[in-house]
N, C-alpha and C positions, 0 to 999 in steps of 0.2 A: 689296286683297290686300297692298299695301305697308304700310298701317297695321297690319294683323294681324302681319306679319313684324317690324315695328318694335316693336310691343307685346310680342311673344313674346321678342324679343332683350333687352328690358330687365328681364324678370322675373329676380329674383335678383341684379340688378346695382345700380348706384348711382343709382337714381331717387328717392332720399330728398330731402325738402324740409323746411323749417321746419313746414309744415302736418302732415307725417307725424310729426315729432317731437312735436307737440302731441297727436296721436292716441296715440302711444306712452306719453306721460305720463298721458293719460286712462285707458288700459288698465292702466297700473301702479297708478294710484290705485284703480281698481275692484278689482284683484286684491289690493292691500294692504288694502282695506276688508274683503274676504272673510277674509283672514288675521286682521285685527284682531277681527272678529266671533268667529272661532274662539278667539282669545286670551281674549276676554271670557268666553266659555263655560267655558273651562278655569279661568280665575281665579275665576269664581263658584263652580265646583265645589270648588276648593281652599278658598276662604273658607268655604263651607258646611261642609266637613269640619272646618275649624278651629273654627268656631262650635259644632259638635256635640261637640268634645272637652271634657273636664271642666276642664282647666287653662286659665286665661286667658292669652293671648299677651302678652308684654312686647315692645314695639316700640322697640328702641334704634336709633340711627343706623346702625350697621353692619348690623343686621337689615333695615332699610328699604333700604339700598343693595344688599344681597344680593338682596332680593326684586325690586328694579327690574332688576338685571342678569339675574336668572333670567327675568323676564317679557319683557325685550327679546330674550333668546336664544330663548325659547320662541316669540315672535312670528316671528323669522327662520326657525326650524325649521318652523313651521306654514305660512308663506307658501312656503318652499322645497318642502315636501311637497305642498302644493296645486298649485303650478306644475308640478312634476315629474309628479304624477299626471294632471293635466289635459293636459299636453303629450303624455305617452305614451299616454293613453287616447283623447283626442279630437283631438289634433293642434293644440290651441289652448287658451288659458285663456278664462274668461268675459269678462275685460276686452278681450282681443284680438278675441273673437267679437263683442262689442257694437260695437266701433269698426271692424270689418271689416279686421283685420290678420292676416297669416299669416307664419310663419317658414319660410324656405326656405334651401337651400344657396347659398352665395355663388357667383355665376358661372353655375350651371346652372339655378337656379330649382326644382330638384327638392325633394321632401320630405326633410328631414334624417333620418338614421338615429336609432334610439333612443339609441345611444352619443353622438352629437353633441348630442342634446337634453339628455341627462344632464350632459354636459360643460358645455353652455351654462348650465343651471340651477345646477350646482354652482359654477361660476366666478362667476355673478351673486351667489350667496349669499356667497361669499368677499369680493367687492368691496363688497357692501352691508353686510357685518358689521363690517368694519374701518373705524373712523371716518375716518382720513385717506384711505384708499383710496376710500371712497365719494365724497368730494369730487372727487378726481382722476378717478374713473370718470365722474361727471356732466359735468365739464369736457371730458373726452375725447369724450363722446357728442355734445356740441354743436360741437366743433371739428374732428372727424375728417371726412375727405372723404365717407364713407358715412353720417355721422351715426349710427354704430353704436358701442355700448359695447364694452369689451374682452371681455366675455363672448361677444359675437357674433364678434369677431375670433378669439378662442381656439377657438371651435367651428366656425368657417368658415361662419357663417350670416348672413343679413340679414333684416330685417323689411320687408315690403312690404304694400301694399294688396292685399286678396284680389281676384282677378279672376274 
């Protein structure tokens, strides 16, 4: 009985460990791979459309830089859209599902509201999109007492192993 009470009292609290951070990174890589696959599909469609046009494309350095910026922005948007749709529809992403992680409200362990999930994913997109912020975000995730990123702090959520 006591073990069950102790286990229930830690859900949604600071039971994070370096092992849990490795699981979060594995989930992030899986989810990023799904977004990257979507980006490849979109890129192939765009290149096919360009190849079908009658005018050959001239690739100058500014044009190449512009394409890279567009592709990186598109990747961020695809990953954000996927994460938000998966979180709102299934309560988890494929990556979190594979490594058996769940997002819950900090302190209570309850399922976060749709608004909290949208805030979490939108702030994650912001921190991941701005080059200097993403380095600070990663450093904060490893040094914070809860091993949680600012997106979790902003939304009032934590990531735990699913029970």
